[in-house]
Kinemage of the C-alpha trace (Angstrom):
@kinemage 1
@onewidth
@group {chain A} dominant
@subgroup {mainchain}
@vectorlist {calphas} color= white
{ca met a 1} P 19.269 1.790 -137.851
{ca lys a 2} L 19.473 -2.011 -137.547
{ca asn a 3} L 15.838 -2.355 -138.570
{ca leu a 4} L 16.208 -0.397 -141.799
{ca pro a 5} L 17.181 -3.366 -144.018
{ca leu a 6} L 14.039 -5.151 -142.811
{ca ile a 7} L 11.973 -2.061 -143.547
{ca ile a 8} L 13.416 -1.822 -147.047
{ca leu a 9} L 12.749 -5.522 -147.667
{ca ser a 10} L 9.166 -5.057 -146.481
{ca val a 11} L 8.676 -2.177 -148.888
{ca leu a 12} L 10.107 -4.202 -151.767
{ca ala a 13} L 7.833 -7.121 -150.887
{ca ala a 14} L 4.815 -4.831 -150.893
{ca leu a 15} L 5.800 -3.436 -154.283
{ca phe a 16} L 6.189 -6.989 -155.621
{ca leu a 17} L 2.728 -7.956 -154.380
{ca phe a 18} L 1.292 -4.783 -155.899
{ca ser a 19} L 2.881 -5.574 -159.266
{ca cys a 20} L 1.436 -9.085 -159.100
{ca arg a 21} L -1.976 -7.660 -158.328
{ca ser a 22} L -1.629 -5.268 -161.284
{ca asp a 23} L -0.697 -8.186 -163.585
{ca gln a 24} L -3.739 -10.139 -162.417
{ca ala a 25} L -5.967 -7.152 -163.095
{ca thr a 26} L -4.513 -6.839 -166.593
{ca asp a 27} L -5.120 -10.534 -167.312
{ca gln a 28} L -8.691 -10.211 -166.108
{ca glu a 29} L -9.290 -7.144 -168.281
{ca glu a 30} L -8.012 -9.031 -171.323
{ca his a 31} L -10.230 -11.993 -170.483
{ca leu a 32} L -13.265 -9.722 -170.222
{ca ser a 33} L -12.380 -7.573 -173.224
{ca asn a 34} L -15.457 -8.767 -175.120
{ca glu a 35} L -17.764 -8.391 -172.131
{ca val a 36} L -18.100 -4.627 -171.763
{ca pro a 37} L -20.595 -3.680 -169.032
{ca asp a 38} L -23.444 -1.356 -169.896
{ca val a 39} L -22.287 1.313 -167.438
{ca leu a 40} L -18.592 1.947 -166.835
{ca pro a 41} L -17.437 3.754 -163.688
{ca pro a 42} L -16.030 7.242 -164.255
{ca pro a 43} L -12.284 7.145 -165.036
{ca glu a 44} L -11.405 9.271 -162.013
{ca thr a 45} L -12.312 6.316 -159.766
{ca asp a 46} L -9.127 4.613 -160.983
{ca tyr a 47} L -7.247 6.820 -158.508
{ca glu a 48} L -6.967 5.788 -154.883
{ca ser a 49} L -7.598 8.227 -152.075
{ca ala a 50} L -4.527 8.601 -149.865
{ca glu a 51} L -5.064 7.520 -146.266
{ca val a 52} L -2.475 10.080 -145.193
{ca lys a 53} L -2.918 13.372 -147.010
{ca trp a 54} L -0.147 15.543 -148.428
{ca gly a 55} L 0.629 19.087 -147.328
{ca tyr a 56} L 3.629 21.432 -147.564
{ca ile a 57} L 6.309 22.656 -145.155
{ca asp a 58} L 8.911 25.412 -145.367
{ca gln a 59} L 12.614 24.961 -144.585
{ca ser a 60} L 12.025 25.610 -140.891
{ca gly a 61} L 9.708 22.588 -140.798
{ca arg a 62} L 6.600 24.714 -140.305
{ca thr a 63} L 3.439 23.453 -141.996
{ca val a 64} L 2.395 26.231 -144.370
{ca ile a 65} L -0.243 24.292 -146.336
{ca arg a 66} L -2.287 21.840 -144.295
{ca pro a 67} L -2.465 18.210 -145.468
{ca ala a 68} L -5.482 17.950 -147.777
{ca phe a 69} L -4.297 16.321 -151.004
{ca asp a 70} L -4.120 12.760 -152.301
{ca glu a 71} L -0.983 13.654 -154.272
{ca ala a 72} L 1.170 16.774 -154.281
{ca arg a 73} L 4.006 17.814 -156.576
{ca ser a 74} L 6.756 20.414 -156.508
{ca phe a 75} L 6.134 24.126 -156.989
{ca ser a 76} L 7.054 25.630 -160.350
{ca glu a 77} L 6.498 29.276 -161.274
{ca gly a 78} L 4.611 29.743 -158.004
{ca leu a 79} L 2.057 26.958 -158.504
{ca ala a 80} L 1.986 23.249 -157.615
{ca val a 81} L 0.012 20.393 -159.145
{ca val a 82} L -2.193 18.546 -156.627
{ca arg a 83} L -4.712 15.714 -156.860
{ca val a 84} L -8.022 15.504 -155.022
{ca gly a 85} L -9.710 12.181 -155.693
{ca gly a 86} L -9.255 11.463 -159.382
{ca arg a 87} L -8.830 15.028 -160.579
{ca trp a 88} L -5.856 17.366 -160.792
{ca gly a 89} L -5.583 21.108 -160.221
{ca tyr a 90} L -3.187 23.802 -159.003
{ca ile a 91} L -2.594 25.634 -155.719
{ca asp a 92} L -0.478 28.655 -154.806
{ca lys a 93} L 1.965 28.879 -151.899
{ca thr a 94} L -0.798 29.719 -149.449
{ca gly a 95} L -2.690 26.545 -150.368
{ca arg a 96} L -5.420 28.438 -152.207
{ca gln a 97} L -6.930 26.620 -155.192
{ca ile a 98} L -5.978 28.795 -158.147
{ca ile a 99} L -7.146 26.241 -160.716
{ca pro a 100} L -9.745 23.805 -159.315
{ca pro a 101} L -9.073 20.048 -159.619
{ca thr a 102} L -10.939 19.209 -162.819
{ca tyr a 103} L -8.313 17.590 -165.050
{ca lys a 104} L -7.445 13.991 -165.853
{ca gly a 105} L -3.759 14.975 -165.901
{ca ala a 106} L -1.761 18.111 -165.126
{ca trp a 107} L 1.899 19.069 -165.343
{ca ala a 108} L 4.131 21.804 -163.946
{ca phe a 109} L 4.107 25.316 -165.378
{ca arg a 110} L 6.939 26.172 -167.734
{ca gln a 111} L 7.376 29.449 -169.593
{ca gly a 112} L 3.978 30.586 -168.304
{ca leu a 113} L 1.999 27.615 -169.631
{ca ala a 114} L 1.127 24.161 -168.301
{ca arg a 115} L -0.010 20.998 -170.051
{ca val a 116} L -3.343 19.569 -168.972
{ca glu a 117} L -5.341 16.564 -170.104
{ca thr a 118} L -9.120 16.723 -170.008
{ca tyr a 119} L -11.477 13.796 -169.519
{ca glu a 120} L -13.561 14.750 -172.534
{ca glu a 121} L -10.984 15.778 -175.171
{ca gly a 122} L -7.194 15.566 -175.126
{ca val a 123} L -4.118 17.554 -174.144
{ca gly a 124} L -3.924 21.352 -174.223
{ca phe a 125} L -2.267 24.234 -172.378
{ca ile a 126} L -3.545 26.643 -169.719
{ca asp a 127} L -2.123 29.849 -168.289
{ca ala a 128} L -1.710 30.654 -164.590
{ca ser a 129} L -5.307 31.867 -164.338
{ca gly a 130} L -6.627 28.542 -165.639
{ca ala a 131} L -7.676 29.892 -169.033
{ca met a 132} L -7.315 27.337 -171.841
{ca ile a 133} L -4.819 29.110 -174.111
{ca ile a 134} L -4.238 26.194 -176.483
{ca pro a 135} L -7.292 23.937 -176.961
{ca ala a 136} L -7.088 20.353 -175.706
{ca thr a 137} L -7.111 18.774 -179.153
{ca trp a 138} L -3.818 16.861 -179.106
{ca glu a 139} L -3.265 13.176 -178.346
{ca ala a 140} L -0.132 14.095 -176.383
{ca ala a 141} L 2.241 17.028 -175.994
{ca gly a 142} L 5.498 18.062 -174.359
{ca asp a 143} L 6.371 21.164 -172.367
{ca phe a 144} L 7.498 24.363 -174.062
{ca phe a 145} L 11.245 24.677 -174.546
{ca glu a 146} L 12.699 27.657 -176.389
{ca gly a 147} L 9.179 28.706 -177.361
{ca leu a 148} L 8.095 25.432 -178.997
{ca ala a 149} L 6.422 22.234 -177.785
{ca trp a 150} L 6.044 18.921 -179.578
{ca val a 151} L 2.516 17.637 -180.158
{ca arg a 152} L 1.098 14.357 -181.441
{ca ser a 153} L -1.871 13.843 -183.743
{ca ala a 154} L -2.804 10.610 -185.542
{ca asp a 155} L 0.396 9.110 -184.116
{ca arg a 156} L 2.566 11.713 -185.879
{ca tyr a 157} L 4.562 14.499 -184.250
{ca gly a 158} L 4.983 18.190 -184.985
{ca phe a 159} L 5.622 21.438 -183.082
{ca ile a 160} L 3.437 24.340 -181.950
{ca asn a 161} L 4.339 27.796 -180.664
{ca thr a 162} L 2.927 29.422 -177.526
{ca lys a 163} L -0.046 30.709 -179.549
{ca gly a 164} L -0.987 27.151 -180.461
{ca glu a 165} L 0.005 27.591 -184.094
{ca leu a 166} L 1.416 24.514 -185.812
{ca val a 167} L 4.827 25.716 -186.997
{ca ile a 168} L 6.229 22.290 -187.935
{ca asp a 169} L 3.662 19.937 -189.423
{ca thr a 170} L 2.806 16.601 -187.805
{ca met a 171} L 4.932 14.553 -190.182
{ca leu a 172} L 7.483 13.087 -187.765
{ca glu a 173} L 7.535 9.598 -186.271
{ca lys a 174} L 8.986 10.867 -182.975
{ca ala a 175} L 10.143 14.197 -181.584
{ca gly a 176} L 11.837 15.588 -178.479
{ca asp a 177} L 12.220 18.948 -176.782
{ca phe a 178} L 14.146 21.826 -178.354
{ca ser a 179} L 17.586 22.584 -176.926
{ca glu a 180} L 20.240 24.819 -178.472
{ca glu a 181} L 17.803 25.623 -181.331
{ca thr a 182} L 17.437 21.962 -182.395
{ca ala a 183} L 15.308 18.965 -181.432
{ca ile a 184} L 15.831 15.237 -181.861
{ca ala a 185} L 13.308 13.880 -184.366
{ca ser a 186} L 12.850 10.740 -186.421
{ca lys a 187} L 11.664 10.033 -189.939
{ca asp a 188} L 11.722 6.756 -191.888
{ca gly a 189} L 12.973 4.970 -188.784
{ca asn a 190} L 16.116 7.078 -188.338
{ca tyr a 191} L 17.016 10.077 -186.187
{ca gly a 192} L 18.413 13.530 -186.892
{ca leu a 193} L 18.413 17.060 -185.466
{ca leu a 194} L 15.599 19.342 -186.597
{ca gln a 195} L 15.765 23.159 -186.623
{ca lys a 196} L 12.924 25.522 -185.713
{ca asn a 197} L 12.255 26.287 -189.380
{ca gly a 198} L 11.511 22.612 -190.004
{ca gln a 199} L 14.782 22.011 -191.853
{ca trp a 200} L 17.252 19.347 -190.790
{ca leu a 201} L 20.562 20.476 -189.290
{ca ile a 202} L 21.597 16.819 -189.132
{ca pro a 203} L 19.545 14.689 -191.559
{ca pro a 204} L 17.692 11.624 -190.206
{ca leu a 205} L 20.326 9.026 -191.032
{ca tyr a 206} L 21.198 7.611 -187.625
{ca gln a 207} L 19.964 4.868 -185.316
{ca arg a 208} L 20.296 7.270 -182.390
{ca ile a 209} L 21.400 10.849 -181.912
{ca ala a 210} L 21.938 13.139 -178.936
{ca pro a 211} L 20.946 16.798 -178.483
{ca leu a 212} L 23.218 19.588 -179.678
{ca ser a 213} L 24.552 20.215 -176.169
{ca ser a 214} L 28.214 20.663 -177.079
{ca glu a 215} L 30.370 21.091 -180.171
{ca leu a 216} L 30.293 17.329 -180.723
{ca ile a 217} L 27.079 15.396 -181.332
{ca arg a 218} L 26.868 11.761 -180.265
{ca ala a 219} L 25.349 9.538 -182.973
{ca lys a 220} L 24.927 5.826 -183.662
{ca leu a 221} L 25.443 4.303 -187.102
{ca asn a 222} L 25.749 0.602 -187.959
{ca asp a 223} L 25.485 -0.252 -184.245
{ca arg a 224} L 28.505 1.870 -183.306
{ca phe a 225} L 28.742 5.284 -181.652
{ca gly a 226} L 30.833 8.217 -182.806
{ca phe a 227} L 30.721 12.014 -182.668
{ca leu a 228} L 29.668 14.495 -185.374
{ca asn a 229} L 30.178 18.220 -185.770
{ca pro a 230} L 27.190 20.465 -186.682
{ca lys a 231} L 28.115 20.070 -190.377
{ca asn a 232} L 27.292 16.349 -190.172
{ca glu a 233} L 30.961 15.371 -190.428
{ca trp a 234} L 32.517 12.654 -188.293
{ca val a 235} L 35.049 14.125 -185.872
{ca ile a 236} L 35.394 10.830 -184.003
{ca glu a 237} L 34.541 7.840 -186.175
{ca pro a 238} L 31.730 5.502 -185.025
{ca lys a 239} L 33.701 2.704 -183.378
{ca phe a 240} L 32.388 2.483 -179.813
{ca ala a 241} L 29.929 -0.105 -178.502
{ca asp a 242} L 28.459 2.551 -176.196
{ca ala a 243} L 28.993 6.259 -175.596
{ca gln a 244} L 27.609 9.222 -173.682
{ca asp a 245} L 27.687 12.953 -174.353
{ca phe a 246} L 30.733 15.127 -173.712
{ca ile a 247} L 30.752 16.660 -170.227
{ca asp a 248} L 33.583 18.809 -168.884
{ca gly a 249} L 35.578 18.056 -172.042
{ca his a 250} L 35.313 14.265 -171.763
{ca ala a 251} L 32.952 11.530 -172.924
{ca ile a 252} L 32.320 8.060 -171.506
{ca val a 253} L 32.793 5.309 -174.116
{ca ala a 254} L 32.840 1.508 -174.166
{ca asp a 255} L 35.007 -0.767 -176.302
{ca glu a 256} L 34.034 -4.075 -177.947
{ca glu a 257} L 34.493 -5.948 -174.659
{ca gly a 258} L 32.033 -3.635 -172.905
{ca thr a 259} L 34.620 -1.999 -170.654
{ca tyr a 260} L 34.434 1.762 -170.181
{ca gly a 261} L 36.934 4.607 -170.416
{ca leu a 262} L 37.041 8.384 -170.977
{ca ile a 263} L 38.038 10.154 -174.194
{ca thr a 264} L 38.824 13.781 -174.993
{ca ala a 265} L 37.485 15.739 -177.978
{ca asp a 266} L 40.284 14.424 -180.210
{ca gly a 267} L 39.175 10.843 -179.552
{ca gln a 268} L 42.165 9.952 -177.358
{ca tyr a 269} L 41.742 8.140 -174.062
{ca ser a 270} L 42.358 10.094 -170.872
{ca leu a 271} L 41.213 7.048 -168.889
{ca pro a 272} L 41.819 3.632 -170.484
{ca pro a 273} L 38.811 1.337 -171.057
{ca glu a 274} L 39.192 -0.879 -168.006
{ca tyr a 275} L 36.108 -0.136 -165.901
{ca asp a 276} L 32.778 -1.938 -165.605
{ca met a 277} L 30.976 1.409 -165.410
{ca ile a 278} L 31.740 5.126 -165.409
{ca ile a 279} L 29.256 7.788 -164.288
{ca ala a 280} L 29.611 11.550 -164.739
{ca ala a 281} L 29.426 12.936 -161.202
{ca gly a 282} L 29.631 16.672 -161.964
{ca glu a 283} L 32.179 19.034 -160.397
{ca asn a 284} L 34.768 17.558 -162.845
{ca arg a 285} L 34.506 14.258 -161.022
{ca trp a 286} L 33.825 10.758 -162.341
{ca ile a 287} L 32.474 7.683 -160.570
{ca leu a 288} L 34.463 4.568 -161.527
{ca ser a 289} L 33.219 1.037 -160.922
{ca lys a 290} L 34.878 -2.382 -160.845
{ca lys a 291} L 33.366 -5.605 -159.515
{ca ala a 292} L 30.218 -3.795 -158.287
{ca leu a 293} L 32.199 -1.338 -156.142
{ca phe a 294} L 32.571 2.399 -156.763
{ca gly a 295} L 35.180 5.117 -156.296
{ca leu a 296} L 35.676 8.792 -157.158
{ca ser a 297} L 38.243 10.060 -159.674
{ca asp a 298} L 39.160 12.951 -161.927
{ca ala a 299} L 39.320 12.562 -165.721
{ca gln a 300} L 42.983 11.509 -165.627
{ca gly a 301} L 42.443 8.706 -163.129
{ca his a 302} L 43.595 10.484 -159.962
{ca met a 303} L 41.558 8.731 -157.262
{ca phe a 304} L 39.927 10.835 -154.564
{ca thr a 305} L 38.568 7.671 -152.934
{ca pro a 306} L 39.460 4.020 -153.464
{ca ile a 307} L 37.001 1.866 -155.392
{ca gln a 308} L 35.361 0.600 -152.209
{ca phe a 309} L 31.811 1.941 -151.904
{ca asp a 310} L 28.631 0.032 -152.734
{ca gln a 311} L 27.294 3.071 -154.617
{ca ile a 312} L 28.042 6.748 -155.193
{ca tyr a 313} L 25.565 9.217 -156.679
{ca ala a 314} L 26.371 12.342 -158.689
{ca phe a 315} L 27.146 15.607 -156.934
{ca ser a 316} L 24.363 18.079 -156.283
{ca glu a 317} L 25.218 21.436 -154.727
{ca gly a 318} L 28.705 20.191 -153.862
{ca val a 319} L 27.819 16.977 -152.016
{ca ala a 320} L 27.184 13.390 -153.126
{ca pro a 321} L 25.453 10.476 -151.364
{ca tyr a 322} L 27.480 7.269 -150.954
{ca leu a 323} L 26.395 3.783 -149.866
{ca glu a 324} L 28.472 1.630 -147.529
{ca gly a 325} L 26.875 -1.603 -146.426
{ca tyr a 326} L 23.190 -0.871 -145.933
{ca leu a 327} L 23.585 2.795 -144.993
{ca trp a 328} L 24.196 6.104 -146.745
{ca gly a 329} L 26.420 9.088 -146.023
{ca leu a 330} L 27.709 12.263 -147.706
{ca leu a 331} L 30.961 12.922 -149.601
{ca asp a 332} L 32.460 16.270 -150.586
{ca thr a 333} L 34.181 16.882 -153.931
{ca ser a 334} L 37.575 15.863 -152.513
{ca gly a 335} L 36.159 12.446 -151.640
{ca thr a 336} L 36.196 13.173 -147.909
{ca lys a 337} L 33.351 11.736 -145.857
{ca ile a 338} L 31.250 14.587 -144.503
{ca thr a 339} L 29.218 12.074 -142.503
{ca pro a 340} L 29.625 8.390 -141.708
{ca ala a 341} L 27.222 5.987 -143.388
{ca gln a 342} L 24.267 6.407 -141.043
{ca tyr a 343} L 21.118 7.042 -143.085
{ca gly a 344} L 18.743 4.362 -144.338
{ca leu a 345} L 18.102 6.314 -147.546
{ca leu a 346} L 19.532 9.556 -148.888
{ca trp a 347} L 18.663 11.741 -151.874
{ca pro a 348} L 20.587 14.471 -153.761
{ca gln a 349} L 20.589 17.890 -152.131
{ca lys a 350} L 18.087 20.505 -153.352
{ca glu a 351} L 17.966 24.118 -152.175
{ca gly a 352} L 20.582 23.425 -149.503
{ca ile a 353} L 18.999 20.382 -147.858
{ca ala a 354} L 18.425 16.739 -148.751
{ca arg a 355} L 15.781 14.155 -147.991
{ca ala a 356} L 16.926 11.355 -145.685
{ca ala a 357} L 15.423 8.337 -143.928
{ca ile a 358} L 16.401 7.439 -140.384
{ca arg a 359} L 14.897 5.061 -137.855
{ca glu a 360} L 12.395 7.654 -136.653
{ca gly a 361} L 11.100 8.445 -140.156
{ca phe a 362} L 11.798 10.721 -143.110
{ca thr a 363} L 13.598 13.971 -142.451
{ca phe a 364} L 15.893 16.583 -144.033
{ca ile a 365} L 19.626 17.165 -143.511
{ca asn a 366} L 21.943 20.001 -144.511
{ca ser a 367} L 25.265 19.714 -146.366
{ca gln a 368} L 27.044 18.953 -143.066
{ca gly a 369} L 24.740 16.010 -142.418
{ca glu a 370} L 22.886 17.750 -139.592
{ca ile a 371} L 19.154 17.090 -139.189
{ca val a 372} L 17.408 20.406 -139.780
{ca ile a 373} L 13.759 19.282 -139.617
{ca asp a 374} L 12.398 16.803 -137.065
{ca pro a 375} L 11.754 13.315 -138.532
{ca his a 376} L 7.993 13.007 -138.101
{ca phe a 377} L 7.002 12.385 -141.722
{ca gln a 378} L 5.668 9.287 -143.434
{ca asp a 379} L 6.995 10.503 -146.795
{ca val a 380} L 8.629 13.645 -148.158
{ca lys a 381} L 9.577 15.189 -151.501
{ca asp a 382} L 12.364 17.589 -152.454
{ca phe a 383} L 12.190 21.297 -151.726
{ca ser a 384} L 11.289 23.507 -154.668
{ca glu a 385} L 10.796 27.266 -154.471
{ca gly a 386} L 11.162 27.036 -150.688
{ca leu a 387} L 8.459 24.432 -150.018
{ca ala a 388} L 8.376 20.620 -149.865
{ca ala a 389} L 5.413 18.257 -150.049
{ca val a 390} L 5.137 15.955 -147.011
{ca gln a 391} L 2.897 13.348 -145.436
{ca leu a 392} L 2.666 13.720 -141.656
{ca arg a 393} L 2.690 10.543 -139.594
């Protein structure tokens, strides 16, 4: 464990050198912008081939898909996006290529369709057989949410349905995903909430606006945040320097001095604005920070832990990573340490186990902090649909 800080510093140094190299390449490209060669290399050569290939394991640690991919992503609706060379495709849980790697870009399946970007055209959507259901004619697109996806054409945004029909014309400056029957969209430089019929639930009058995720809608007007109801009426006047959405009946807000507190739906403080930072931790818990240290509290300020940790992450499946010194451990919702700080790195738990880094390499632990898969990986990703992408050392 004593070598982990050095390892982390080495990784950061490598990333810094890589960023410098990228900046140099950019400068060179700008310098040569008027000197276009007669023959350009194919765009797929921009991708590097991984020295250590990616494969997939199950929760017993057994390799179920042999390492063969330069990049590998999580499974969604039974398929995973993988890269071979400079092209992307899809495999099933046996490792069989369902959709050969032919695309410039590919994204996870959602509601039976997946976004893909071709080298010759633009962005479109395929089904699980690989058939192009919506032609690749868009500059960009989002995933389908509630039956609609945003698309961009000529730098303007609209929405299509799963048949590819344009149901809201490309007249918007920006647009987001639909949630609770509305989507954030902007027009004339301001934001509002758009309905599926193309009419505005909340007109575009605001500098910022949040999704309709609760009865109160966070909005920014004249550089101050407040909360609206769905009738576009202020329930809590815009008076906060910063604010986040309501969660578990409370919202994080900041006063003029930039200190944070919690308010209830009537705009009254349940926690006074005296913290440098507050983070919603889930499980009706809140992470409070003062002087770069963190503790765990409820919405009324009852402390489950003192403000003493170097970091605490949000809860996932009932456990939360915490940082003490250079090492990470696990907390339960009462603030009790499940494990001492003993891991070099630790991620939120997914499907009952979490990624962790120890001296021997990357591994997985359960909610009791027990190693459940031997640490013989160079890199790992979270489990999804029972499988995780890994690089074997």
